[in-house]
N, CA, C and O of each residue as an XYZ file, in Angstrom:
392
protein
N      47.837     65.541     24.995
C      48.172     66.797     25.638
C      47.136     67.898     25.339
O      46.858     68.739     26.195
N      46.575     67.887     24.136
C      45.639     68.926     23.761
C      44.391     68.887     24.648
O      43.911     69.927     25.099
N      43.879     67.704     24.891
C      42.691     67.582     25.746
C      43.009     68.048     27.155
O      42.190     68.717     27.784
N      44.181     67.706     27.657
C      44.571     68.205     28.993
C      44.645     69.729     29.012
O      44.265     70.348     30.006
N      45.125     70.341     27.937
C      45.167     71.816     27.851
C      43.755     72.406     27.898
O      43.511     73.410     28.567
N      42.836     71.767     27.178
C      41.447     72.235     27.186
C      40.876     72.157     28.599
O      40.272     73.117     29.077
N      41.062     71.027     29.264
C      40.530     70.860     30.620
C      41.143     71.866     31.580
O      40.453     72.357     32.474
N      42.422     72.184     31.417
C      43.095     73.165     32.248
C      42.496     74.553     32.024
O      42.184     75.261     32.982
N      42.333     74.945     30.741
C      41.777     76.276     30.428
C      40.321     76.395     30.871
O      39.873     77.487     31.221
N      39.580     75.294     30.861
C      38.169     75.330     31.277
C      37.993     75.757     32.725
O      36.945     76.287     33.093
N      39.009     75.531     33.546
C      38.882     75.856     34.975
C      38.586     77.337     35.183
O      37.929     77.708     36.156
N      39.065     78.184     34.278
C      38.847     79.631     34.438
C      38.084     80.250     33.260
O      37.854     81.459     33.241
N      37.692     79.429     32.280
C      37.055     79.950     31.067
C      35.590     80.339     31.329
O      34.917     79.768     32.187
N      35.133     81.316     30.569
C      33.734     81.742     30.591
C      32.964     81.181     29.399
O      31.733     81.203     29.387
N      33.693     80.674     28.391
C      33.105     80.124     27.169
C      33.729     78.776     26.868
O      34.786     78.449     27.409
N      33.087     77.980     26.005
C      33.678     76.713     25.628
C      35.098     76.911     25.107
O      35.431     77.959     24.554
N      35.934     75.877     25.296
C      37.321     75.923     24.843
C      37.485     74.876     23.761
O      37.211     73.696     23.982
N      37.935     75.308     22.580
C      38.102     74.405     21.441
C      39.530     74.482     20.926
O      40.135     75.552     20.880
N      40.056     73.321     20.540
C      41.400     73.257     19.949
C      41.404     72.149     18.893
O      40.790     71.097     19.069
N      42.111     72.413     17.792
C      42.269     71.401     16.757
C      43.178     70.294     17.272
O      44.236     70.566     17.839
N      42.764     69.043     17.073
C      43.613     67.935     17.475
C      44.182     67.211     16.255
O      45.142     66.449     16.370
N      43.574     67.456     15.069
C      44.094     66.868     13.832
C      43.471     67.626     12.679
O      42.284     67.952     12.719
N      44.272     67.917     11.630
C      43.722     68.560     10.456
C      44.503     68.211      9.223
O      45.694     67.905      9.274
N      43.802     68.262      8.109
C      44.416     67.996      6.803
C      43.875     68.997      5.798
O      43.255     69.992      6.173
N      44.110     68.731      4.532
C      43.685     69.666      3.489
C      42.163     69.837      3.422
O      41.674     70.918      3.095
N      41.418     68.770      3.732
C      39.970     68.836      3.559
C      39.176     68.424      4.808
O      37.979     68.152      4.719
N      39.835     68.377      5.957
C      39.123     68.004      7.178
C      39.808     68.627      8.387
O      40.959     69.059      8.326
N      39.062     68.659      9.489
C      39.616     69.112     10.770
C      38.851     68.403     11.888
O      37.638     68.214     11.798
N      39.576     68.011     12.945
C      38.955     67.420     14.131
C      39.281     68.348     15.314
O      40.447     68.603     15.617
N      38.239     68.837     15.965
C      38.387     69.724     17.104
C      37.913     69.010     18.364
O      36.946     68.249     18.325
N      38.584     69.252     19.461
C      38.076     68.855     20.779
C      37.497     70.113     21.387
O      38.116     71.176     21.340
N      36.304     69.994     21.962
C      35.624     71.155     22.572
C      35.245     70.795     24.005
O      34.534     69.820     24.247
N      35.726     71.589     24.942
C      35.381     71.393     26.350
C      34.338     72.409     26.792
O      34.407     73.583     26.431
N      33.377     71.946     27.575
C      32.301     72.773     28.108
C      32.219     72.603     29.610
O      32.470     71.514     30.127
N      31.873     73.655     30.310
C      31.404     73.554     31.685
C      29.891     73.692     31.643
O      29.343     74.327     30.743
N      29.223     73.099     32.614
C      27.773     73.175     32.687
C      27.321     74.629     32.531
O      27.849     75.525     33.190
N      26.347     74.850     31.662
C      25.791     76.180     31.439
C      26.435     76.915     30.264
O      25.882     77.908     29.792
N      27.569     76.461     29.791
C      28.196     77.103     28.630
C      27.401     76.794     27.362
O      26.658     75.814     27.301
N      27.571     77.647     26.356
C      26.828     77.490     25.127
C      27.652     77.954     23.930
O      28.348     78.967     23.998
N      27.566     77.207     22.838
C      28.039     77.696     21.549
C      26.819     78.343     20.902
O      25.861     77.661     20.539
N      26.865     79.654     20.764
C      25.699     80.396     20.255
C      25.429     80.039     18.800
O      26.278     79.465     18.117
N      24.237     80.387     18.340
C      23.781     80.057     16.999
C      24.823     80.461     15.940
O      25.317     81.589     15.931
N      25.139     79.516     15.056
C      26.118     79.732     14.007
C      25.897     78.705     12.894
O      25.091     77.787     13.043
N      26.619     78.864     11.774
C      26.566     77.920     10.660
C      27.950     77.331     10.440
O      28.948     77.909     10.872
N      28.018     76.183      9.772
C      29.268     75.584      9.376
C      29.369     75.589      7.857
O      28.367     75.423      7.162
N      30.581     75.781      7.345
C      30.818     75.741      5.898
C      31.165     74.344      5.406
O      31.206     74.094      4.201
N      31.411     73.447      6.331
C      31.754     72.035      6.000
C      30.793     71.106      6.736
O      30.378     71.394      7.859
N      30.450     70.011      6.107
C      29.656     69.005      6.793
C      30.426     68.594      8.058
O      31.652     68.495      8.041
N      29.696     68.358      9.146
C      30.347     68.078     10.408
C      29.576     67.019     11.206
O      28.411     66.726     10.936
N      30.275     66.461     12.193
C      29.640     65.530     13.131
C      30.124     65.868     14.523
O      31.324     66.007     14.759
N      29.173     66.000     15.455
C      29.488     66.252     16.853
C      29.354     64.938     17.613
O      28.312     64.286     17.562
N      30.418     64.554     18.318
C      30.421     63.320     19.126
C      30.741     63.690     20.567
O      31.725     64.379     20.834
N      29.911     63.233     21.490
C      30.131     63.507     22.901
C      31.002     62.404     23.512
O      30.642     61.227     23.485
N      32.143     62.804     24.057
C      33.040     61.840     24.719
C      32.678     61.662     26.186
O      32.779     60.563     26.733
N      32.260     62.746     26.813
C      31.829     62.678     28.227
C      30.864     63.821     28.491
O      30.877     64.840     27.799
N      30.035     63.637     29.493
C      29.083     64.699     29.854
C      27.829     64.666     29.015
O      27.444     63.628     28.476
N      27.187     65.841     28.912
C      25.909     65.928     28.213
C      25.730     67.311     27.623
O      25.994     68.317     28.281
N      25.276     67.356     26.366
C      24.949     68.620     25.703
C      23.612     68.499     25.005
O      23.092     67.401     24.804
N      23.070     69.639     24.641
C      21.861     69.677     23.844
C      22.179     70.366     22.527
O      22.656     71.501     22.511
N      21.911     69.673     21.415
C      22.100     70.205     20.077
C      20.773     70.778     19.609
O      19.753     70.090     19.637
N      20.782     72.035     19.177
C      19.557     72.717     18.765
C      19.705     73.190     17.327
O      20.632     73.930     16.997
N      18.784     72.758     16.477
C      18.772     73.139     15.060
C      17.330     73.442     14.689
O      16.578     72.538     14.323
N      16.938     74.709     14.781
C      15.544     75.079     14.532
C      14.643     74.431     15.571
O      14.837     74.620     16.772
N      13.658     73.667     15.110
C      12.745     72.970     16.024
C      13.310     71.644     16.518
O      12.730     71.014     17.403
N      14.436     71.215     15.953
C      15.069     69.953     16.352
C      15.913     70.182     17.592
O      16.811     71.024     17.590
N      15.630     69.437     18.647
C      16.394     69.524     19.889
C      16.802     68.097     20.260
O      15.953     67.237     20.492
N      18.139     67.858     20.313
C      18.645     66.516     20.628
C      19.500     66.575     21.895
O      20.449     67.353     21.990
N      19.146     65.747     22.844
C      19.962     65.575     24.054
C      20.997     64.515     23.748
O      20.654     63.382     23.411
N      22.277     64.884     23.864
C      23.362     63.974     23.544
C      24.187     63.690     24.795
O      24.613     64.614     25.489
N      24.408     62.405     25.080
C      25.210     61.963     26.210
C      26.428     61.216     25.684
O      26.643     61.135     24.475
N      27.225     60.670     26.602
C      28.465     59.997     26.231
C      28.289     59.043     25.056
O      27.423     58.169     25.063
N      29.139     59.236     24.044
C      29.231     58.446     22.824
C      28.087     58.680     21.833
O      28.065     58.051     20.775
N      27.135     59.570     22.146
C      26.115     59.933     21.174
C      26.741     60.873     20.154
O      27.722     61.561     20.439
N      26.160     60.890     18.966
C      26.674     61.773     17.915
C      25.511     62.287     17.072
O      24.424     61.709     17.056
N      25.772     63.391     16.373
C      24.780     63.937     15.460
C      25.481     64.611     14.295
O      26.529     65.237     14.457
N      24.892     64.474     13.129
C      25.417     65.147     11.951
C      24.981     66.616     11.955
O      23.873     66.947     12.376
N      25.858     67.472     11.486
C      25.567     68.913     11.388
C      25.661     69.312      9.930
O      26.752     69.309      9.360
N      24.529     69.657      9.310
C      24.552     69.975      7.881
C      25.185     71.354      7.589
O      25.206     72.243      8.441
N      25.687     71.491      6.380
C      26.295     72.739      5.921
C      25.217     73.818      5.818
O      24.108     73.573      5.343
N      25.573     75.013      6.275
C      24.736     76.198      6.073
C      23.489     76.285      6.919
O      22.654     77.156      6.674
N      23.325     75.416      7.910
C      22.131     75.411      8.759
C      22.501     76.007     10.118
O      23.493     75.606     10.728
N      21.707     76.956     10.585
C      21.966     77.575     11.891
C      21.694     76.538     12.993
O      20.670     75.854     12.992
N      22.635     76.450     13.918
C      22.517     75.501     15.030
C      23.272     76.065     16.237
O      24.051     77.011     16.112
N      23.028     75.472     17.396
C      23.756     75.837     18.616
C      23.891     74.631     19.499
O      23.204     73.627     19.310
N      24.795     74.729     20.485
C      25.014     73.638     21.428
C      25.012     74.221     22.837
O      25.747     75.167     23.122
N      24.183     73.656     23.720
C      24.107     74.080     25.113
C      24.562     72.924     25.987
O      24.216     71.772     25.727
N      25.332     73.226     27.019
C      25.884     72.183     27.886
C      25.063     72.078     29.180
O      24.886     73.056     29.907
N      24.570     70.857     29.444
C      23.760     70.628     30.643
C      24.561     70.000     31.793
O      24.119     70.030     32.942
N      25.730     69.436     31.490
C      26.680     69.005     32.516
C      28.068     69.047     31.861
O      28.185     68.903     30.644
N      29.099     69.239     32.656
C      30.447     69.348     32.091
C      30.617     68.306     30.995
O      30.237     67.148     31.161
N      31.201     68.736     29.855
C      31.280     67.833     28.715
C      32.559     68.050     27.918
O      33.172     69.118     27.936
N      32.928     66.981     27.220
C      34.049     67.028     26.270
C      33.516     66.383     24.985
O      32.996     65.267     25.003
N      33.657     67.110     23.872
C      33.136     66.647     22.603
C      34.213     66.681     21.528
O      35.210     67.394     21.650
N      33.997     65.897     20.472
C      34.790     65.984     19.265
C      33.910     66.535     18.155
O      32.759     66.127     18.001
N      34.454     67.454     17.392
C      33.756     67.970     16.220
C      34.617     67.613     15.012
O      35.747     68.082     14.876
N      34.064     66.776     14.143
C      34.758     66.373     12.931
C      34.175     67.143     11.758
O      32.974     67.055     11.502
N      34.991     67.886     11.050
C      34.543     68.695      9.914
C      35.194     68.202      8.644
O      36.392     67.920      8.615
N      34.397     68.098      7.589
C      34.953     67.719      6.291
C      34.618     66.315      5.891
O      35.023     65.866      4.819
């Protein structure tokens, strides 16, 4: 149901839509929906994380590192490093933290 809610909200959203789908004391799993052209602006994470693309395509940017990620691709996101995610086609991703 959570992913369906994200897809519903994306129809009128101007920014990516994220919702927790599972969390515990030391971890969290978020689903993030993007429409083409949306972007998660530069930010840092306080927990080690992994971004996994379920559908669509995004670009992960970390300094000079630029990774094009498509369905089922994943990348580790280190703690305290500035990074951003740009969407090149409608996408649904999982972000696992912790």
